[in-house]
C-alpha positions as CSV (number, residue, x, y, z in Angstrom):
1,X,175.1,-21.8,-0.2
2,X,174.6,-21.6,3.6
3,X,174.2,-24.6,5.9
4,X,170.5,-23.9,6.2
5,X,170.1,-24.0,2.4
6,X,172.0,-27.2,2.3
7,X,169.8,-28.7,4.9
8,X,166.7,-27.7,2.9
9,X,168.2,-29.4,-0.2
10,X,168.9,-32.6,1.7
11,X,165.4,-32.7,3.2
12,X,163.8,-32.1,-0.1
13,X,165.9,-34.6,-2.0
14,X,165.5,-37.4,0.6
15,X,161.9,-36.5,1.5
16,X,162.8,-36.4,5.2
17,X,162.2,-33.7,7.8
18,X,164.5,-30.7,8.0
19,X,165.4,-31.6,11.6
20,X,166.5,-35.1,10.6
21,X,168.5,-33.6,7.7
22,X,170.2,-31.2,10.1
23,X,171.0,-34.0,12.5
24,X,172.6,-36.1,9.7
25,X,174.6,-33.2,8.4
26,X,175.8,-32.2,11.9
27,X,176.8,-35.7,12.7
28,X,178.6,-36.0,9.4
29,X,180.6,-32.8,9.9
30,X,181.4,-33.8,13.5
31,X,182.6,-37.2,12.5
32,X,184.8,-35.8,9.7
33,X,186.3,-33.4,12.3
34,X,186.9,-36.3,14.8
35,X,188.7,-38.3,12.1
36,X,190.9,-35.4,11.1
37,X,191.7,-34.7,14.7
38,X,193.0,-38.3,15.0
39,X,194.9,-37.5,11.7
40,X,193.0,-40.2,9.8
41,X,192.3,-39.8,6.1
42,X,188.7,-39.9,4.8
43,X,188.1,-40.9,1.2
44,X,184.7,-40.5,-0.4
45,X,185.2,-42.3,-3.7
46,X,184.4,-39.9,-6.6
47,X,184.0,-36.9,-4.3
48,X,187.4,-36.5,-2.7
49,X,189.7,-37.0,0.2
50,X,189.9,-35.1,3.5
51,X,193.3,-35.3,5.2
52,X,195.7,-33.5,7.6
53,X,198.9,-31.9,6.4
54,X,201.8,-30.2,8.2
55,X,202.6,-26.7,7.1
56,X,206.2,-25.5,7.7
57,X,207.1,-22.4,9.6
58,X,207.6,-19.4,7.3
59,X,208.4,-15.7,7.2
60,X,205.6,-13.2,6.7
61,X,204.9,-9.5,7.1
62,X,202.7,-7.7,9.5
63,X,200.3,-5.9,7.1
64,X,199.9,-2.9,9.5
65,X,203.5,-2.2,10.3
66,X,205.4,-4.1,7.5
67,X,207.6,-5.7,10.1
68,X,208.8,-9.2,9.3
69,X,207.3,-12.0,11.5
70,X,207.7,-15.7,11.8
71,X,204.5,-17.7,11.2
72,X,204.6,-20.9,13.3
73,X,204.3,-24.4,11.8
74,X,200.8,-25.8,11.9
75,X,198.8,-28.9,11.2
76,X,195.9,-28.0,8.9
77,X,193.0,-29.8,7.2
78,X,193.2,-30.3,3.4
79,X,190.8,-31.5,0.7
80,X,191.7,-33.1,-2.6
81,X,188.8,-33.3,-5.0
82,X,188.1,-36.6,-6.8
83,X,187.8,-37.1,-10.5
84,X,184.0,-37.2,-10.5
85,X,183.7,-34.0,-8.5
86,X,186.1,-32.3,-10.9
87,X,184.1,-33.4,-13.9
88,X,180.8,-32.1,-12.3
89,X,182.4,-28.7,-11.9
90,X,183.8,-28.4,-15.4
């Protein structure tokens, strides 16, 4: 599903305009990103938790040359699905 398709679903389900649905979705995404940038955790009960994790440096291989490289440590966003979301998918 694309962002445009999601906006259409939100507008249809909430009986609001597509422009309002798009604004709400964009603000939600931006606020999730801001919270993660501050390294805050966001828990949506039943849906899941967005959080930031640290990934250690590790060895890898350049796929073109096969040479061994070191992949730097990084801070990455993560998502852990909640029980209700898991049950919806099953």
